[in-house]
C-alpha positions in Angstrom: -17.1 7.4 7.6 -14.0 9.5 7.7 -16.1 12.5 8.7 -17.2 10.8 11.9 -14.3 11.0 14.4 -16.0 8.5 16.8 -16.3 5.9 14.1 -12.8 6.4 12.9 -11.5 6.0 16.4 -13.6 2.9 16.9 -12.3 1.4 13.7 -8.7 2.3 14.6 -8.9 1.1 18.2 -10.6 -2.1 17.0 -8.0 -2.8 14.4 -10.6 -3.1 11.7 -9.0 -3.6 8.4 -9.9 -1.8 5.2 -8.8 -3.0 1.7 -9.2 -0.5 -1.1 -8.7 -0.9 -4.8 -7.7 2.6 -5.6 -8.1 2.3 -9.4 -11.6 0.9 -9.2 -12.8 3.4 -6.6 -11.3 6.3 -8.5 -13.1 5.2 -11.6 -16.4 4.5 -9.9 -16.7 7.0 -7.1 -14.1 9.6 -6.6 -12.2 12.3 -8.5 -10.1 10.9 -11.3 -7.2 12.5 -9.6 -5.6 9.7 -7.5 -4.2 12.2 -5.0 -7.7 13.0 -4.0 -8.6 9.4 -3.1 -9.7 9.0 0.6 -6.9 6.5 1.2 -4.6 9.3 2.2 -7.1 10.4 5.0 -7.4 6.7 6.0 -3.7 6.3 6.4 -3.3 9.6 8.1 -6.0 8.5 10.6 -3.8 5.5 11.4 -6.5 3.1 10.1 -5.4 -0.4 9.1 -5.4 0.0 5.3 -4.2 -2.4 2.6 -4.4 -2.4 -1.2 -6.2 -4.8 -3.4 -7.0 -5.0 -7.1 -10.7 -5.5 -7.6 -11.0 -6.7 -11.2 -7.7 -6.5 -13.1 -9.2 -7.4 -16.4 -11.9 -4.8 -16.2 -9.9 -1.9 -14.8 -6.6 -2.8 -16.5 -4.5 -2.9 -13.4 -2.9 -5.4 -11.0 -1.7 -5.2 -7.5 1.8 -4.1 -8.4 0.3 -1.3 -10.5 -1.9 -0.2 -7.6 1.2 0.2 -5.4 3.1 2.0 -8.1 0.3 4.4 -8.9 -0.5 5.1 -5.2 3.2 5.7 -4.4 3.6 8.1 -7.3 0.4 10.0 -6.7 0.8 10.4 -3.0 4.6 10.4 -2.7 4.5 7.4 -0.5 7.9 5.8 0.1 9.0 2.4 1.3 7.8 2.9 4.9 4.2 3.4 3.9 4.3 0.6 1.3 5.7 -1.7 4.0 2.9 -0.8 6.3 0.2 -1.4 3.6 1.7 -4.8 2.8 2.0 -5.9 6.4 -1.6 -4.6 7.1 -2.8 -7.0 4.3 -1.1 -9.9 6.0 -2.4 -9.0 9.5 -6.0 -8.7 8.4 -5.9 -11.9 6.4 -7.7 -15.0 7.5 -4.6 -17.0 8.1 -4.1 -18.4 11.5 -1.5 -16.7 13.8 1.2 -19.3 13.2 1.0 -18.9 9.5 0.9 -15.1 9.8 4.1 -15.1 11.9 5.9 -17.3 9.4 4.7 -15.3 6.4 5.5 -12.0 8.2 9.1 -13.1 8.7 9.4 -13.9 5.0 7.6 -10.7 3.9 9.7 -8.5 6.2 12.9 -10.2 4.8 11.8 -9.6 1.2 10.8 -5.9 2.0 14.1 -5.4 3.8 16.0 -6.8 0.7 14.1 -4.5 -1.6 14.7 -1.5 0.6 18.5 -2.3 0.6 18.4 -2.3 -3.2 16.7 1.1 -3.2 19.3 2.4 -0.7 22.1 1.1 -3.0 20.5 2.8 -6.0 20.2 6.1 -4.2 23.8 5.9 -3.0 25.0 5.3 -6.6 23.4 8.5 -7.7 21.1 9.2 -10.6 21.2 7.0 -13.7 22.7 8.4 -16.9 21.5 7.8 -20.4 23.1 4.6 -21.6 23.4 3.1 -18.1 22.3 -0.5 -18.0 20.4 -1.6 -14.9 22.1 -4.4 -13.0 
């Protein structure tokens, strides 16, 4: 699909959402190296991508772990993670009113988490013996 520019453009222009479970697809279809997963190309192509967790018991992961692994492997920061989270909401089957309300809550939560990250960066690197607050 990603090798067909017309199909990629049609999906992007149509706002078609793609949910991927990176751990499952890496184990089943792609290189075991997460940085080679096609999600990078999907995000770069500006497709509407979100993360899921296919079968947490079988693949020994959960949604939080999916985000952590993807962020580490592809050096994605808060902006990309925000985009993936909001894409999941926008492509959900909720009605528009519910989406708007949940979007406000989600953006507020993400903003608060980003503020914590900013504070941690401003405080500098942690030292041995530092206790997280």
